[in-house]
C-alpha positions, 0 to 999 in steps of 0.5 A, a space after each residue: 069774632 065779628 059776623 055779619 048778616 046783610 039785610 039786603 031787603 032793607 038796603 038803599 038804594 032799592 032795586 026799584 030805584 036802580 031799575 028806574 035809574 037804568 030805565 028797565 021796566 020788566 022783571 026779567 033781569 031782576 036777579 042780575 040787577 040785584 047782584 050788580 046793585 049789591 056789588 056796587 053797595 059793597 064796593 062803596 062800603 070798601 071805598 069809604 070804610 063805612 057800613 052802607 047796607 043795613 046789617 045784623 052783626 054778632 060780636 063775640 069773644 073775650 070780655 072788654 069794657 068797650 067794643 069797637 064796631 064797624 059802623 054806626 049802631 042803629 039798635 042793640 038787639 041782645 047782650 050777654 056776658 058769660 051767658 047772662 043776659 044784660 039789659 040793652 038799655 044799660 049799654 052806652 052806645 056811641 056811633 062806632 063803639 058799644 060800652 058796658 056799664 062799669 058794674 058789668 064784668 066777665 070773661 066772654 061776651 056776645 053783642 048782637 046789633 043792627 048797623 047801617 046809616 038808616 033811611 037817610 043815605 046821602 044823595 051823593 052816596 046813592 048816586 055813586 052806588 047807582 052809577 057803579 051798578 049801572 056800569 057793572 050792568 052796562 059793561 060786564 067785563 073787567 077793565 083797567 081803570 086809570 082815572 077816578 070815576 064819578 062814583 068814586 069822586 062822589 064817595 071821597 068825602 065819606 071816607 073813614 080811615 083807621 085813625 078816625 080821620 
């Protein structure tokens, strides 16, 4: 089972960047703007199939020598196998996979790790998120879209499909 705790306070773009983008200087609408920004970040994640918002994931279940993860691993916080702590420095980390050393085996495992792109979110992904969030704020009604939006086109090069292409 994989659970996710999104760390919105570390998310990029920030609420301040979004407010600057739409030229809002007061704090009256901060909560509404935060909701629109977070929705735009989620929409971008769904569009490209990658983690954008920094998140803490907990992966638990039957032991496997390797665990595919939904986004780039920034840091492993803890690892246990059958309740016994495994040193995180013994783990082999690739961008989308965590592997146990060959000497480790068991029946149940739990891995807690941080995932996300870090501080260097590409500018076109930032722009796509800000454009989408601004559209949600400026026109808060459900509409039919027939043509691709600029924000969708900016995200297109970052899409990942199930087969890794």
